[in-house]
N, C-alpha and C positions, 0 to 999 in steps of 0.2 A: 254410426256414421253413414255417409251417403255414398261412399266409393269414390267421391270427388278427390279424396287425397292422392290416390294412385293416379287419377287422371290428371291432377295438378302437376305431379312430378313427371309424368310421361310427356306431357305437352311441353312444359317449360323446363324440364330437367332441373326443377329446384329441389335442393335438399330439404328435408323436413325441417331442419333448424332455422330455415329463412322465414318461416312463418310462426306466429304465436310466440314471439320473443317476450311481449309483455303479458303479465298475468291477467286473469280474467276480472281483476278488480280495477277500479278507476286509477289510470295513469301509473299503474305499478309495474314492476318488472319481476318476473319470475327468475331472472338472472341476478339475484341481489348482489352478487360480487361485482356486477357492472353498474350498480345503482348510482354511484356517485361520479359518473363521468361529467366533465365540465361542460359548460354551455357559454357561448359567447356569440356576439353579433358583429359582423365586419362592415355593416352598412347602417346608415342612419335610420332609426325606427320612428314610427309615428307615435303620437301621444298614446301613453298606455302600452307601448311596445316593450319588448324584452331587452332592457338595457339600453344604454346611450353611450356615444363615443364622442371624441373631440370633433370639432367642426371642420378639422383638416381632412376628414374622411371624404372622399369624392361622392357627390350627390348622385343618386340613382333615380330613375323615372319611376314613380309609383305605378302599380297596375291597379285594375278596377276595384280591388278590395279596399282601396283608400276611401271609397264612399260608403263603407259598411259601418255599423256601430259596434259590432262585436270586438272586444279586445283581442280575442284570439285571431280573428280574420285581419285585424289591423296589424298584428304582429308579422303577417305575411305580405303586407301591402308593398313592401319594397323588394321582394324576391324577383329574381329575373325569370319568373314563370308568368305565363299569361293566364293567371287564375280567374275562374268565375265563381260567384257565389252560387249556391244551389238555386236553380230556377230554369224557367222555360228557355231563356236565351241560350244557355249552355247546351240544353238538350236539343234545341233546334239546330245549333251548329254542328253537333255530333251526327245528326241525321243528314243534314245537307252535304257534309264533307266526308261522310262514311268513315268516321274515326271513333275508336273506343273512347270512353270517358275514364279518366283517372280521378278517382274520389279519394280524398284525404281528409280523415276526420280526427279532431283532437279537441283540446280545450287550453285555455291560456295559462294555467299553472301546471301543465303536464311536463314533467321533466324530459321524458323520451321524445315528446313533440319538439321541444327545443333542440335536442340532440339531432334530430333528423332535419330540421330546418337549417340548422348551421351547417351540417355535413352535406346535405343534398339539395335542399330548395334554394340555397344561396349560391349553389355551384352553377357557373354559367353553362357548362356543357349539358348538365342534366337539365337545367332550365330550358335550353334550346330543344332538347329531345321532348320534353313535356309539352312545349308550346307548339312544335311542328307536327308531332305525330299522334297527340292525344288532345282531348278537350279536358283540361284540368279544373277540377272543382273542389273548393275548400269549404268544409262544414264544421261549424262550432257544435260539438255534440250536445252542449248544454242549451243551445237555441233549438235544435232540431233533434230531440231524442228519438223521434220516429224514424228518421233516416238512419240514425246510429243503430237503433235496435234491429232494423231490417237486415243491414249488411253485417252487423256483429253476429247475428244468427248464422249467417252464411260462413263467415270467417271461423267461427267456433266449430261449425259442423264439418269443415273441410280441412281444418288444420289442427295443430296440437294445443291451441289455446285462443285467447283473444285479449284485447287490451288496446291502449291508445299510445302512439298514433295508430289509427286503423287505415290501411290502404287497400283499396278494392278496385279492380278494373271492371267496367260495366259495358254492356252493349249500349247502342244509342237508345234502346228501349228500356234501359235501366236495370237489365238482368245481369247479375254478377257472374264472372267466370273465372276469376283469379282474386285471391285476397290474402292479406297477411297483416302483420303489425309493423314493428320497426324493422327497417332494412338498413344495414350499414352502406355507405356510398360505393365501397369497392368490395370485391370478392375476397373472402378470408378462408381459413382452413375448414370452417364448418358451416359458413352461411354464404350465400350468394349475394353480391352487391346489388344496390338499387339500380345502377347503371345497366348492368347485365340484364336484370329482369325487364327493364324497359325495352332494351334491344331485342330480347327473345319474344316479348309479347308483340312488339311492332312487326317482327318477321312472321310470327304465327298469324297475326291479323291479315297480313298480305297473302300468305300462302294457304292456311287452313281455316279461313274465317268461317265457313259453313260448319265445320266440325266444332269450333268453339261455340257457335250459336246453338248448335244442337245439344251439346253437352250443358250449356248454360240453361237451356229450357228444361232439360231433364233434372238438373240439381234444383231448380226453382220449383218444379212440380213436387219433387221429394220433400223439400223444405216446407212447402204449403201443407202437404199431408201431415208431416211430422209435427208442425206447430200448431195444428188445429185443437182448440180447446172448446168443447161443447157439452151440453147435457146428454146428448145422444138419447138412448132409451132409458137412462136413469131417472128415477122420480124423485129421489131424496139424497142428500149428502151422506157420507159415511158417518159411523159412530165417532162422536167426539172423544170418548173414553179411549177407544182404540187408537185413534190418531195421535192423542196426547201422549199415551204411554210409548208409542213407537217413536215418536219425535224425541221424547225425553231419553229413551234408550240410545238412539243414535248420537245424541249430544253427549251423553255419559261416556259412551265408547271412545269419543274423540277428545275428552277433556284432559287438559294439562294439569296434573295435580299439583305441580310445584308452583308454576308461574300463572296459572289460570289461562283462559282462552281455549280455543277448540281446533287448533291446527298447529302444524309445524310452521317454521318461518316462511314467508312473512305473515305476521299476525295482525288481524284487523279488529276494530272494536266491535262491529256487528251488534248494535243495540237491539235489533229485533229479537235476537236469541236471548239476551238478558231479560227482555220484556216477557218472553215466553216462560222463562224459568221462574220469574217472580209469579206470574199467573198459575203455573203449575204447582209451585209451593202452596199457594193460597188454598187451591182445592184439594191438595194432598198434605196439608200440613201436620196431620197426626201420624203420618207415615214416614218410614225411613227414606223413601224416594223423595217425598216432599222436602224433608230436611236437607237432603243431598242437593236438590235443585236450588234451595236458598243459598247454601254454602257455596256452590259453583258460581253463581251470579255475584254474590258479595265479594268472594275472593278474587274474582276476575276484575271487578271494578276497583278493588283496593290495589291490586298489582298494577293495573294500568295507571292508577292516579300516583303511584310511587315511582313508576318508571319514566324513562325518557320521552315516551310517546306524549306525555303531558309536558307542557311548557311551564316549568316551576318558576320562572322569572316573570313571564308576561301572561300566563294562564292560557286556557284553551288547549285543545288536543290536536296533535299532528295526525296525518292521514293514516299511517300504519306503522308498525314496527318491523325493521328488517331481520330481527332475531326473535328468538322464542321467549326472551326475558323482558320484553316491552322496553329495551334499553336504547338501541340506536334507531331513530325514527326515519321515515321518509317525511321530510319536514314541511311538506305543504299543509295548510290548514283549510278545511272545506266547511262552509256554513252548515251543510246538512249534518255533518258530525257534531258540531257544537250543539245544535238543536236537539238532536236525539239523545246525546249523552247527558245534557242538562236534565232532561225528563228521567233517564235511567238513574242518575245519581240522586235525584229527588225522591224517586221511588224507593231507592236503597235506604234513604234516610227514614221515610215512612215506615219501613219494614223493621229496621234495626234500631232506630233512635239514636244512631251514632252520628254526631256532628261532623265527623270526618267527611262524610258523604255530602251533607248539605254545603259545607265549606267548598268542596269541589265544584258543585253545581253553581254556586255564587261566583266562583272564579271564572268559570266558562262564560257566564253571562256578563261578567265584568269585561272580559276580553271582547266579546262581540259588541258590547256597547261602545268600547273604546276604538276598536280597529275595523269592525264590519258593518258599521251603521251609517246610513245616510242622514242628513240632518232632518229630512222630512219624515223619517220614521221607518224607511225601507232598510233592507239588509243586503249587503254585497255578497258575491258568491264565494271568494276564496283569496288566500294569500299564497304566493309562490313558495316553492321549497328552495329556489336559488336566489342569491343575491351577491353583489361584489363584496369581498372582505373589506376593501377600502374603495373610496370613490376613484373612478377611472379604471379599475381593475375588472378583469372578466369575472362573470358571476360563478360562484361555486354553491353546490347544494349545502344547506345548513349553516352558511357563513354567519347569518344574523343571530344564530341561536347557540353557537358553541364557544367554549372558553378555555384559555390556558391558565396554568397555575399562576404564572407571573401576573396576568392580568388581574386575577382575583386578589393576590398578595398586595398588589398596588392599590386596589380600590378599597381593601379592608385591612389596614395595617394596625388598627387599634388593638391594644392588649385586652384580654378578657380577665377582669378582676375576679379573684376568688377561685380561680381554676387550680387544680392540684399539680399542675406543671405549667411552665411558660407557654402561653397560647395567645394567638391573635384571632380576631374575628374571622379573617379569611381562612386560617387553618381549621377552625371549628366547622365552617361552612364546607370546606373541601372534604373533611373527614365524613360529615353527615351525608354529603351528596356524591361521594365516591370519586373525586377528582384526583388525578395522579399527575406527577411531573411528566411522564412519557405520554399521557393522554389515555383516556379509558375507552377508546374506540378500537376494537380488534381490527387487525390488518384485513381479515376476511370480509369486514364491513366497509373496507376503504381500499378497494383494489388500485385506485388512482393515486393514493397518497396524499389526498387533498385535506384529509383530517388529521395528519400526523400531529401529535402533541396537543391535540384538542380534546375537550371533554364535553360530554352531555351530562347535564345534572339528572341524577337518578337517586332516590332515597335509599340508602344502604342500611340504615339503622333506625330503629324507633327513636323518638325524643328521649325516652327513658334511658335506652342504652347509651346514646351519645352524652346524655347528662352524667350518667354513672362513669363513663370512661374518663371524664374530666372533672369529677367531683363537683358538678354544678347542680343548681335547682332545674327542674324541668321547665318551669315557666320562664326562667332566665334564658335558658337555651332556645325556647320558642321565640322569645323577643329578639335575641341576638340573631337568629336565622332569618326572621322576617325583615329585620333592619338591613341585613346583608343582601338579601334578595332585592329589597327596594333599591339599594345602591346599584346593584348590577343592572336593574331595569332602567335607572336613569342614565347609567353609562351606555346601555345598549341603544338608547334613543339617538345617539350620535353616529351609529353605523348606518350605512345605506340600507334602506328597507327593502324587503322583498316586494316584487310587483303585485299590486292589488288588482284583481279582476273585479272591477266596479259594476259589472252587469248585475241586474237584479232579476231573479227568476221568481215567478209567482209560487211555484211549488216549493221552493226552499224558503221563501218567505212565510209560507204557510206553515212549515215545519217549525220555524223560529218563533212564530206567534204562539205555537203550542209550547214550545221550550220555555218562553218567558211566562205564559199563562199558568202552565202547570206548576213550574218552580215557584212563582209568586203565590200561587194558591197554597201550596204545601207549606211554605215557609211564612205565610201570612204577611207577605211584603207587598204593599200596594205599589210601590215604586217599580217593582218588576212587572206587575200587571199593567201598569201604564205603558211600559215599553211594548207589550203585546197589543194593547189598545192602539198605540200610535202605529204599530205595524199594520194592523187591520185597517186603520184609516188610510194608510199609504196605499194598501192594495186597492181599496175601493176608489180612491182619488185617481191614481195613476195606472192601474192595471185592470180596470173593469169598464166595459162598454155598456152604459146604462141602457141605450136603445135596444141592443140585441141580447142583453144579459149575459154576454160572454166575457170570459177572462182573457187578458193578453198574457202571453208567455213571458215576455221580457220588457224590461225598460233599462235605461242607461243613464249614467251620470254625465251631464253635459258641462259646459263651461260655467264656472261660478256655482257649481253644486246644483245646476237645474236638472230636471228630469226630462229625458228625450226618448222618443220611440223610433223604431225603424219605420220606413214607409214603403210598401204597406206594412202594417203591424204584424208581428208574429203572434198568431192566436194560440190560446191555451191548449195543452194536451191533457189527457185523462189525469195524469199525476198532478197537474196544476189545480184542477178542481177537487180532486180527493184530498190533497194536503191542505188546501185552503179551508175546505169544509171542516176538516178535523180541527184546524186551528181556530175557526170560528166557534165550533162546539166547545172546545176547551176554553176559549175566552169567555163564552156565555157563563160557563160554570165558575169561572174565576171572578167574574165581575157582576154576574146577574143582570146584565143589560140585554133585554130581549131582542134589541135591534140586530145584534150579531147572529142570533138564532134565526131570525127572519131572513137575513141575507144568506145564511147557510142553506135554508130551504129552497131559496130561489136559485142558488148555484147548483144545488142537487138535481133540481128540475132540469136545468140547462144541461148538466152532465148526462142525465138520462136520455135527453133528446138527441145528443150529439154522439154518444159513445156506446149506448146500450145495444147489445146484440139480441134482438127480439127472437131469433131463431135458436141460437145455441146457448144464450145465457151469458152473463158476465159482460165486462166492458172492454171494447177495443181501446188501444192506447191512443190512437189518433182519430180524428174526423175523417169520414170517407172522402170528402172533397179535398181536405188538406193534403192528404196522402195519395192523391190521384197520380197514377204512373208508377207508384212503388209496387214491386212484385208481390209483397206480403202486406197484410193488415194484421197485426199481432195483438195478442193478449199477453201482457207480461206475467210470467209464471214463476218468478223467483223473488223471495225476500232477501236482498243483499245488503249493500252498504246503505241503501235506502229500501224501505218496505215497498213491496209491490203495490201499485195504485189499486189493484182489485182487492188485495187484502185490507187496505185502508178503507176502501169503499164499502166492504162488508161490515166493517165496525160502524162506519158512519150510518149506513142504512139501519142498523139495529138501534143506534142511539136516536136517529131521527124518529123511528117508530116509537121509542120511549117517550120522546118530547111531544109527539103529536097524536099517536094512536092510529095513524093512517096504516092500513093493513098492506097497502102496495109496497111500502118499504120493506116489510118483513118478507113478502112474496119474492120481491127482487133479491134480497139477501139469500134466501133459500135457493133460488135459481143459480145465483152466482156460485155459491158453495158447491152445489151439485155439478155445475159445469167444471169445476177444478177438482172434482172428486178423484179422477184417475191420477192426477198429478200429486195430489195429497197422500193417496194410498201407496203410490210408488216411492216417493221420496219426501216424507213429511217434514224432514229437517230442511228441505229447500224452501218451505213455506211455513215458518213457525208463526208468523203474524196471522196467517190465514187459519191455522190450526186453532190459534187463540180466538179468532172470531167464530169459528165453528163451535167452540166450547160455550162462548157467550150466547150464541144462538140457541143451543140446545139446553143450557142451564136457565135461560130467561134473565133479563136486566132487573136490577133494583130500581124503582123510582123512589128517590129520596126527596120529599117535599117539605120545604121550610115555609111555613105560613108566618109572614112578618114583614115589617117595613125594612127595605133594603139597607137603609142608613142607621137603623136602631142597633144599639150595642148587643141586646140579647139575640137578635137576628145574625148578627155577625159571629156571635159566639157559637151558635148552632152550625153555621156555615163552615167556620174554622174547624170545628170538631169533625165534620164530614171529610174536609180536606186533609186532615192529620192521619187519617186511616187509609191504608192501601185497599181500595175497592175498584178494580178495574172494570167490573161489569155493572156499571151504574149510570143513571143519569140524575143530576141535581137540579131540582126545579125550585124557583122562588115563587110562591103564590102570594101576591100582595093584597089579595081581597078584592081587586077590581074585576068584576065580571066581563068587562069589555077589553081586557088586556089580551095580547096575542095568545099567551099560553091558556088562558082560561077559555078562549074560543076554541082552541085545539083540543083541550082535554077537559070536557064538562064536568068530570068528576071532582076537579079541584074546588069547585063551588060548594061542595059538601064538606069540605075539611075546614075546621074551624080553629081559631086561636083559643088556647085554654086560659081562661082568667086574664084575658087581654095580654098574654105573654106570647112571644115568638114560640111557635110549636112545630115540632118535626113529626112526620109520618113516613114510614118506610113501607112502600107498597110492592107487592109481587103478584102477578097473575090476577090483577084486578081486586085484591084483598090488601087493605091496609092495617098497619099496626095500630095499637093504642096511642094516643097522643102523648108526646114526650117534650117536656120543656127544659130538662136538666141536660146539658152537654155530656156529662159523665154517664148518664143513663143511656143517651144516644150512642155513645161510644161502645158500651157494653153490647148493645143490640147489633151494632154494625161489625163488631169484631169479637164474637163470643169466645 
């Protein structure tokens, strides 16, 4: 740490508990006992805002956020706070009036952000303090991840944690001097109130401003030194074998044997860890550690899918579990979770052959298609955790998703024929999913008493055990349960829906293109690949500037389902390029349409131009110009809820080298991995996706070439054979025999590969040497998975 923690306390006399309330993952709270506090709004909200109330509520004058597109900023457009969006107007005002900047960062489906808005930002007195003594700036962290990362780095370094809402006080030159997460409005036994914080900072700014500025400069300098990632004197990255084993050992030590997962409560899905374990298994599958890695990943995926973190009625996964059993979730649903989990469950199916996993993947994509999809092909960001139990009531967390025994009994009263005892469909479903009269949510998970008598569906028994308990056939039980869930789904449609964040982000859309493309390819379902294709078309049509070759970060749903942009547009960050390039490479392999590969190469060129650090290696998270004025320009060094954009870029560079043979892609990949060497050596478990890339770089990729007509049955059979096998370190290339095609121009050796007896023919190439020609899918499978 930087010593700023003591300074923070001495200057402001803030107890430690006043900062870092939220956990360091998206919108979560490390105080899970406080998780289910209610949210309401006492003023009218703009379209897309959090909740609505009768028209008798007195109208209030909107602030300047009313002109923004972000659903999160619009939720604050009627606060009695003189909010500014992030921009020069606010900075100039702070300098001119010599006032500190109050920066508040969150996102529209964040439970604790709603809490703080209701308690503090709707408070007239607090609004007056913020407007008179500070320049108050609101930021949607999903629109400006660069701003969020810079100041979250400060908050995490100077307090006991991080999370959202994030509240930071800055000098007019944008240097932070105090920060925290959620503040209650008034002082409590352990935490200082937000009003008190504002009064103390106002006083210190008047009396000790020079001291604040000096300390701020010191902290910023220390952060700059600590956050630097570069090659230094290193010439090569570390040994992949060493990093792999160290990462695996760290995961093994933290593994929950009973319930799966890798932490105490709260538990997050973290697909990057599961992906690492699958890769580790493949390269160690004849060893005890390899078997252990596979078991850890498959068991975790099964326990998650059976738990309440999965929405058994409407499908898709909630953000995280508040307990170690995956039972009671934090109910928001994020697009990036659905995208990555669809891939993880598809890979589990490839590895195990168990259709349980493919069914879960299909369910996730069914949910996204139904609830998070724009009619033009794009994907929305998230659905809120909170919603009113009934129309006109104040929102509560999980209200849309939980059930009472009485509701289920009324919806499913039919007797089950052939059971060994009197039984209704409702009783069968309640037994299987663990519903009880008193509710199955522990009071420790529900301190406010909002969920008393309510139940979260979680699979308690296998189908076989439930069938045996009532003397029924397994298939009959499966049918009865599916019919019951469908009736619950239809009934749930009549409940008030959670708020939808209809903002569309290039990065998350790129992840979702991967989700549909990979799952569609593994399962051989063209319908899913079409969703990926439509998503990529949406990105090219609505989020790509042809003239400059740049991606836009955001677009928004307008009236009548139109697509709108902010003015000026919000340009893409590193993660937008990295995740979209990955999506396009996955889509090429799923569809064999080379146009997507060509666009991926063009975007990679733009990414290199805008973000590459030619001195230190690796990619900065933001453009130099876009982040002008920010005290830090960072390189993200953690694979968390989403993989680090540098980790994904390392994989992309390897794949692009495999598709084109261009040596500069490989050289960049080596430089990137070398720049992150120290971070990988120190904490490999923080970068499992990059450790995977390191292994791929040192083992070399397979080039699997299918010579054939894309539409021919024999070509499709060979392609489907490749997709059915788990091979993370490969590129799949279709050679259609046209010497003028894009790939033939990139890889001249393709012209030397011939079809055998005019049949579709496969070659597996490594280190510029190719296998004998193969026309039989079974023979190809043996070669790919000996």
